[in-house]
N, C-alpha and C positions, 0 to 999 in steps of 0.2 A: 433090493434091500434099501437103496437110497430113497426109492419111492415110498416105501413103508415108513421110513424115518420122517420124511417130509410130511406124510399124512398125520403121523402121531404128533409132530410138533405143531402143525396147523390146527389140530383138534384141541391141543392144550391152549393155544392162543385164542381160539374161538371161545372156549369155555371161560377164559379170563376176560373176555370182552365185555361181558355183562357187568353193570356197575355194582361193585362190591358193597357200596354204601347203601344200596337199595335192597339188598337181599334180606329176606325175612329169615332170621336164624332160629327164632322160637316164637310160635304163635300160641297165645293163651287160649285155653278152652279145649284143646285136643288132648286125648289120652296118650296118643303117640304122634310124634311129629312126622310129616310126610316124607316119602322117599324122593319125590320130585322137588325141584327147586322152585322158589317163588320169590317175587320181588314186588315192592311197593314204594312209590315215590311220586315225583312230579315231572311232568313234561311241560316245559316252559315254551309258550307261544308268543304271539304278538302283544305288544303294549302291556308288559308286566302281568300277563295272565298265566296262571299255573294250574294245569289240569292233573288231578290225582289219578294214578293208574294202579291197578293190582294185576300182576302178570303171573300166571301159573304155567309152568312148562308141561308139555305132554307127559303122561304117565307111560307112554309107549316108546316113541322114538323122537325126542325133541329135535334132533338135528335135521330130520327129513319130514316130520309131520307138518301139516299146514299151520299157519298163524291165523287165528280167527279173532277179529275185533268184535266186541259186543257192546251195544249201547241200549240202555233202557230209554224210555220216552219221557212223557210229560206234556209239554216241555217243562223240564225242571226236576225230573226224578232221577235218583241215583242208580247207576249201573251196579252198585254193590248190593242192591236188592236182588238183581238177577244172580249175582254171585252167591249170596247167602240163602236164597229161598227158591231158586229155580234150577240152575245147572252148573253151579260151581262145585269144586271138589269137597267143600264142607257145607253142611246145612246147619243153620242156627236152630237151637232148641228153645222150648218155651221159657226156660229159666233165664234166657238172655246172656248166658255165660258159657254154655257147653256147645261144642261143635262136633257133629258126627260126620263120618265120611259118607259121601254120596256115591252109591254104586252105579249111578247113571250120569256121572259128571261128564260134561263134554270134553274135559281135558284128559279123558281116557284115551282119546285118539287125536287130540289137537292141542297146540299151544294156544292158550286163551288169554286175551288181553281185555280187561274190563276198564273202561274209561269213564270217569265221572265228568260228564259234559252237559251243558256249558259251564263256564266258571260261575261260582255261586252255588253249584250243586254239590251236595256231599262235602267232601274235604277240599274241593277245588276252590281257588280263590284268586282275586285280582288285587294287585298292590294298591290300586286306587279305590277299592271296595265298591266299584260301580258295576252293577250286574244286569243292566238292561241290554238286551241283545236281540238278534233276529236270525232267520233261517240262513241267510247268506254268510253272515259273520261266523255262525256256528260251524257251517260246513268248512269254511276256510281254517278255523282254529282246529277242527278235528283232523284236517289234512296235515296241518303243521305239527300237530301232536304225533301223528303217525310218522312223519319224517324225523322228528326228534327221537321217537322210540327206536327207529332203526339206526340212528346215530349212537344211541346207548347200547343197542343190541345188534351190532352189524352181522353177527353170526346167523341171524334169522332173515336177513334182507333178501335172500334168494328163495326162501321157502314160499310155497303157494300162499297167497293172501286171500282171505274171504272177509267180507264186511257183513255183519249180521246185527239185527236189532229187533225191537218190539214196540208196538204202540206208536207213539210219535216218532219212533225210529223209522216208521214208514216214510217220514220226510227226511230225517237225518241221513239214512243210509243211501238212498239213490242220489241225493244232492252231494254227498261225500264221494260216492263212486264216480260221479261225473268229473270230479277233480282228479281222482286217483287214476282213472283210465287214461288221462293225458300225460301221466308221469311214467315213462318207460322204466324207471329204476324200481318201481313197485310191481311185484309179480301178481297183479290182481287176476283172480280166477272166477269170481262170482260174488253174488250177494244173496242173502236170505232175510226175509222180513216176516215176522210173526205178528198176526193180528194188528196190522199196520194201518195207519191213516194214509190212504193213497189218493182219495178224492173226497173232499168234504161233501160235495153234492151227492155222490153215489152212496156215501156212508149214511147221510141223513135220510135220503129217499128210501134206501133199503131197510133202515131200522124200523120204519113204520110198518112195512110188510112183515118183518121179522117179529115185531111185537104182536101184530094181529094173528099171525099163524101160530104163534106160541101161546095163544089164549089170553093175552093181556088186555086187549082193548074192548072186546065185546061188539055185538052187532050194531048197537045204536051209534057208537062212536065211529065205527068203521063206515057205516052208511053216511054219516056226516062228512067224514074225510073224503069219501068218494064224490059226494055232491059238491063240496066246496073247494077241494084241492085238485080235482081231476077234470079234464075235458078232452074230447076227441081221443079217448083211450090212453091218455098220458097223464100221470100224476106228478105234481111238483110239491113235494113236502119240504123243499130246501129254501127256496127264496120266493115264496108265493105272497103277493101283496094283498090278496083277498082277506078281509078282516075275519070273516067266519072261518076261513081255513086256519088263520093264525090262532084263533081261539081253540079250535079243535086240536091243533098241534100242541098248544099249551097243556091240554089234558093228557096228550100222549107223553109229553115231557114229565109231567107230574107222576104219571104211572111208572115210567121207566126209571126215573132218577130219584123220586122223592117218596115213594110208597113203601120203602123198606126192602125192595128187591136188591139182590146183589148184581149190580150191572156188569160186573166182570165175569160172573158165572151165574146164569139165571137159576140153575138148579142147586146151587150151593147155598148154605146158610150165610148170614151176615155176621161175621165175627164181631162180638161186642154189642150186637143188637143194633137197632136203629138209633142213630145219634142225632143230637142237635147239629145244625149246620155250623154254628160258631159257639165255642165254649172256651173256658179258661181252665187249664189243667197244670198244676204245679207252677202257677204263676205265668204260664206261657199261653198265648193265644193259639188255639187250634182251630183251623178251618177245615171242616170235612166237606169237600166240594161236591155236594150232590148236584150242582149245576154242571159238573163235569167239564171244567175249563181245561182239563188235561187233554181232551180230545177235540171237542166241538168248538165252533167259532160263532156262527150266526145265532144259534139258539141260546147263547149264554152271555151275550155282551153286557146286558144290563146288570146281571148278577155279578159279573166280573168287575164292573165299575164300583159296586158296593164293596167287594172284597179288596180292591186296590186301596180304598179309603181306610179300611181296617188295617191292612198290612202296612200302610204308611205310618200309622200311629204305633204299630207293634212290629218293628223291623225284623225281629227274630221269629215271626209267626211261622207255624208249621202248616203246611197244606197237605193233609192226609187224604189219600184216595179212600172213597167210601168202602166200607165192608172189608178193610184191609188192616191186619194187625201188625203194625211195624214196631211194636214195643220191644220184642226180643232183639231185633237188629239194632235198634236205637240204643238199648242198654249196652250191647256188646261193643259197638263201634265207638261209643263215647267213654268206654272204660280206659282209664289212663294207661294201663299196661298194654292194652291192644293198640292204642294210638302210638305208643312208643315203638311197639313191634312193627307197625306199618309206616313208621317214619313220617308221621303227620306233622305238618308245619304248625307252629303256634299261631300263625296268622289265619289258619283255617277256622271257619265257624263250627259250632257243634253240629254233629251229623244229624240230619233229619232225612226221611225218605224222599220228600219233595220240598223244594224251596218255593215258598209263596212269592218271595221277591222276584225270583227268576221267572216264574210262571206268569205272574200278573203283569210283568213289564216286558213280556216277550212279544216281538212283532212277527206275526205269521205272514210270510211272503207268498208261499206256494199253496194255492188252493187245491192243486193236484200235481202229481209228479209224472204225468204221462210223457212229457218231453224227455225227462231223464231216463225213463225206462226205454223209450224208443231209441235214444242215443246208445244206450248199452246194448240193446238188441241188434242195432245196425252194425255193430262191430263183429257180430257173428262168432264171438269167441268166449263170451262170458255165460256162465249158467246162472239162472235166477230161480229162486224158490220163493213163492208167496204162500204162506201157510196160515191157517186160522183154526183155533178152537171153535167148534160150531155152536156153543151155547154162550158166547160172549156177546154182550149188547153194546160195549163201548166202541169196538171196531168189528162189526159183525161180518160173518163169512160171506154173506150175499153181496155186500158192497164191494169187497175185495175181489170176489169172483166176477162181478160185473166189470170191474176195473181191468182185470187181466183179459177178459173177453174183448174189451174195447181197444186193446192194442192190436187186434186183428192179425195175430200171428198164425202161422200154419199149424193145424192140429196134427200131432204125431200119434198120440194114443187117446182115444175117446175116454170120457169120464168113466171111472171104474172104482171098485174097492181096492184099497191097499191093505196088506196084512203084515203082522209082526208077531213074534213069539213072546209070551209071558209065562208066568208060573202055571197058568191054567191051559197052556197050549196055544195053538194058532188063533189069533184074534183079528177082527176087522179093525184097522186103525182109523179108517175114515174113507174119504173119497179123493181121487186124484185125477187130474187131466193134464196131459203133457202137450205142450206146444213146442215149436222150434225154439230151443234155448231158454224157455221159461215154463215153469210148472206151477199149477195151482193145486193146493192140497188142503184138505180138512182133517182135523183130529177129532174124532168122535167123542163126545162127552166132555170135552175140555173147554175151559173158559179162556180169558184173556192171557193168562200166564200158563202157556201150554206145558212147559217142563215141570211146573209145580203140580198141575192137575193130572197129567199123564206122563210121568217121567220115563217109563219104558218105551212107550210109543214115540215120545219126543226124541229119545236117544237113537232109536231105530231110524227115524226120519233124518236126523242130523247126520248119522253115519252114512246113509245112502247119498245124501247131498254132497258131503265132503269127498266121498270116494267115487262119485259120479256113477253110482249104481242105480238100476231101475227101482222105482218105488213099488 
């Protein structure tokens, strides 16, 4: 009896540990408020930096279900895009005002923490309004934000912890995991990276093959690429000084990024059509970065210098990913009632999907994250999932598959199809190859944002990862 009383009292104390001031008591746009608890506020880290978070408890069993951190990429793009358009509990509708419940929300089985990182992204801000940063500083601030989260929510400190992200999250997540694994107070179990930047060299080299074998380049250009960029059976499309090779690669870049194709999903349409790179809308400079500074490095340096000049003159410039309609999310998150519900600081900038200032002043330190993966794998206790939608051109599946293969881990299960159930019955989700403690998986027919394109398959994949079930 005394034991039951102690358990009851400790449960009450745990439920009160969450910061009451951050709890969302009413969220505009919903026909019915959720049964699970949710919180929004700020995690303060070094040097007056304040990272905005939105935390939704699990719909199943918050006390024992894992805690999963999610980071969108960019660098400079908001994780609230992942919340509202990918795998959050509510999906924004076209009117920019209505939220509908997501039947394949990842918080069906996990406590989900969405962090807007680095400062300057979304509602995150710095007291000194300086937003130039780099990979190392970001990984430290993300680690400090996690520590601050567990100070605010100590009841989750013993739950299993997973670090997950997408796109430039391919850099964020393993560099953060490298810090977290050294902290015994954090119960890290593994990481998952979707369509991630793992190696610039492998990504750029594989993209040329991807483009050719998907019918984008044609035999003339392919023949030139073979002649000018390849020798002794090896092609260098990444850092080749040969002028004819550079000219041929410029053609590839124009086709992939500037011809009107949706680089995030080759077979999807381009919402809004093909836009000018730079335009002024409602008095605000909008940069639709067809040069793709969100992902690449060497291919776009000159274009980024031009954008930096424009952004310096227009400090509130938006940097919109091409073929992406962020208007509904932008309307919703900048609604005064929504900002009040989310406890947004008056010091925060208006919400945009990606910050031009952060992106164009970001210093990339890691050209690959092989060392970070090998360090995690050497611990022999973390599970790692690298997954890719197979029709994405921003971070294509082939480059990430090459990267995982380059880690030289022991193969446990050879490449095979993986299956999931949807309304039409058993379906092929894609292909999977299991190594010792790391898995590479493709999601068939999905682009860069896997949960948006294939929500049922993505939820099946996520469930098996979290529960350590075979794919």
